[in-house]
N, C-alpha and C positions, 0 to 999 in steps of 0.2 A: 794944744789940744782943743778941738772944737767942743763947745758945750754939749753935753749928752742929753738925750730925750728926758724931759721932765715928767712928772706924774700925769699931767693931762695927755702928753704924747703917748705914754705907755698905755693909758686907758683907751685911747683912740685905736692903737694897734691891737689891743686885746679884743675890742669890739668889732672892728672892721677888717682885721686881718692884713692890713697894709699901713704904711706910714711914709710920708714924704719928708725928707730932711730939709733943713735950710741948706745953703751953699756950704759944703764941707770939704770938697775936693778943690784944691787950688788950680788956677789956670795952667801953671807950668807942668803939673802932673798930667793934666788932660792933653796939653800940647804934646808932651812926650809920648803919651799913649796913642795919640793919632799917628805919630811917626812910627811907633811900634806896630800899629795895625798895618800900615803900608809895608813895613819890612816883613811882617808875617806873610802877607800875600805874595810878596816878591821872593819868598823862600830864603830870606836873609835871617836865619835863626841863630841865637846864641847857644842854644842847647838842643840836643837831638833826643827825641823820644822813639821808642820802638814803632816800626811801621805796622800798625794794627788797624782793623776797622774802626776802633774807637778813636784813634788819633788822626784819621784822614779827614773826615768832614768834607766841606766844600772844596772842589778842585776847579781850576780854570776851565777845564773841559765841560763843566756843568753850565757854563754861560752866566748871563746876568740875571740870576735868581737870588732868592734869599740865601745869603752865605751864613752858615753855622759851622764854626770850628771850635771843638772842645780842646781844653788843655793849652790854650794859647799862652797863658801866663807862665807856663813851665818851659816855654821855648823862647820867648822874647822878653828881655829884661825890662823894657819900658812898660810892658803890660803887667809884669810881676810887681813893679813899683806901685802901680795903681791898685792892684789887689791887696798889697801890703800897707796901703795908706792907713795909718792908725785910726783915723776917725771912722773908717768903715767897720773894722773889727770891733772897736769899742762900742759903736752904736748897735751893732748886731748883738753883742753880749747884753747890752742894757735891755733891748726889746725882748729878747728871748729868755732873759733871766739866767743865762749860762755863765758859769765861772770862767770859761775860756771858749774861744772860737777857732776852729781850724777851717781851712779851705776844703770844700768837698770837690768841686771842680768848677771851671769857668767855661763860658761860651762867648766867643767873639762873634758878633752879629752885624751884618751889613744888609740893609733892606734897600733894594733899588727903587728908583723913582718909577711911578706908574705900574702898570701890570696889575696882577692880582695877588702878589706875594704877601701873605699874611701868616700870623701864628694863630693856630686854632685854640679855642678855649680848652684849658687843661689845668691840672695841678701838678706841681713838681713832685709831690709825694707819690703820685701814682707811678712814677718812674724810679722811685727810690725805695722799693720794697725790701731791699737788702739791709736797710738801716733800722736800728732799734729806736732811734730818737724820733719823736713827733714834734720836736721844737726846732727843726732845721728851717732855714730861711734863705732868701735870696736878696742880694743888693744889686739893683740894676742901675748902671751908670751910662747915661747918654753923653756922647762926646760934644754935644751941642744942645741948644734949646730943643725941646720936644713937646709935641701937643697932638691933638687928634688929627691934624692935617698930615703930618709926616709919619704917622703910624706909631705914636706913643703907646706905652703899655696900658691896657684897660684892665680894671679890676671889678669883680662882683663883690661888693661890700658884704661882710659877714659870712662869706662862703666857706671860710675855714672851719665852720661848724657844720657844714653840710655832709651828708653821706650820699655822694653822687658818683655815678659811673658813666661810661660812654663818651668820655672826653678824649681829645687827640691833638697834641701839639702840631702834628704835621698835616692835619686836615685843612683843605682849602674850601670845604663846603660849610660856610658859616651858617646857612639856613638850617642845615641838618643838625648841627651842634646846638644851635639855639632852640630848635624845636625839642630836642632831647632834654635840655635843661628845664624848659617850661613843662614838658610832659611829666617830669619827676617832681613837679610842684614847687620849683624854686623861682625866685624873683630875678628876672633878666633886666636889671637896670644898671648898666655898667657906668663906671666912673673912669674918665681918662684925664688924669692930672696933667696940667701944664707945668713943665719943669724947666727952670733955667739951667744953663750950663753950670755944673758944680753941685747941683742938687742930686740926691740919690733916693730912689724909691726902694723901700724894704717891704717884702711881703712874706707871710707865713707859708710854709711848704704845702699847706692844704688850701690856700686861697686860689679860687678859680680866676685865671687871667689869660690874656691873649693880646693880639694887636691886629689892626686893620692894615690895608695896603698903604703905601707911602704916596700921598698926593702932593707932596712938597716939591721943591726944586732941586734937591740934592739928596744923595743916599743917606738913609738913617743909619748912624754908626753908634755902636754901643758895646758894652761888655756886661754880661750877666755873671755875677759872682755868687755861686752857690756855696752856702756856709753850713757847717755842722758844729754843734756843741762838742766840747772835748770829751763828753761822756758817750758820744755815739759809737756804736760798735756794729760789726757785721752780724746779720741775723740769718740763721740757717733757713734753707728752703727757698732762697731768692738770690739773685745775682745782679750785678751792675757792671758796666764797662770798666769802672775803676778797679774791679777785681783782677783785671788782666795787667794792671800796672803796679799795684802795691804788692809787697811781699805776701806770700801765702805760707804761713808757718804755725799751725797747719791750716789756718783760716785767713781770709783777707784781713790785713791790718790797716784799719782806717785812721791810724795815728802815725803812719809813715811820714816823716818830715820832708822827704824828697817830693812826694806826690801830693801830700796834704799837709802843708806846713802850718804851724801855729801862727795865727794872725793877731790874737789877743789873749792874754797880755803879751806885749811886745818884748818884755824883758826876760822871757823864758824861752828855752829851746827844747 
């Protein structure tokens, strides 16, 4: 088991809303995940999910654009192995202070070289209004080295404490989003951490983040693993695509082990 974040690391996360781990994912796990990514795109799946808008995502007919496919780890075993790597769940629990961590959902991401494909400034929490927890977080795993050249994730430090609106994951109008952030009185000084293969970035669900176009020489390939404390439950008055996959008895069950498996502790089911 990789050493967990220490007191200084936890203080950094609380202050800045993100934290970059040392190398905690072994090369063989990432090698397998890369193979799993190609199997996913080829339609070679180990498990089948219902054909719903939430499970479709990028299709080959969409062309060479930013590929975003949710729930990939529920369909391809090599991606599930990455999601379940114990260092990820244990680190998430330490950073969030949770007694246990479940998968919320994942996003398989492939950003092509060139063009304008970017991820607009947003918070994950704005899309997770159906959740009771304010301590959810995301582990972002690059399958290779990442930096500002190939479109690594950018963070606005301390933004997890902001009360901000008007952000949009899907927006390609960076100028408009940035003007909105400044107009609301917030500091637009992004940090783009350089990460070696095997490092993982963790960010709070309220942290403002995004990414620029890929100016590198190969597609940027990654898996975003969205995580929930085991205390998270469905909140009335809002919905999420997860609600179409988990049991509803009579409300969406965010502890369903099939769709949202327990990742930490690993000795419980």
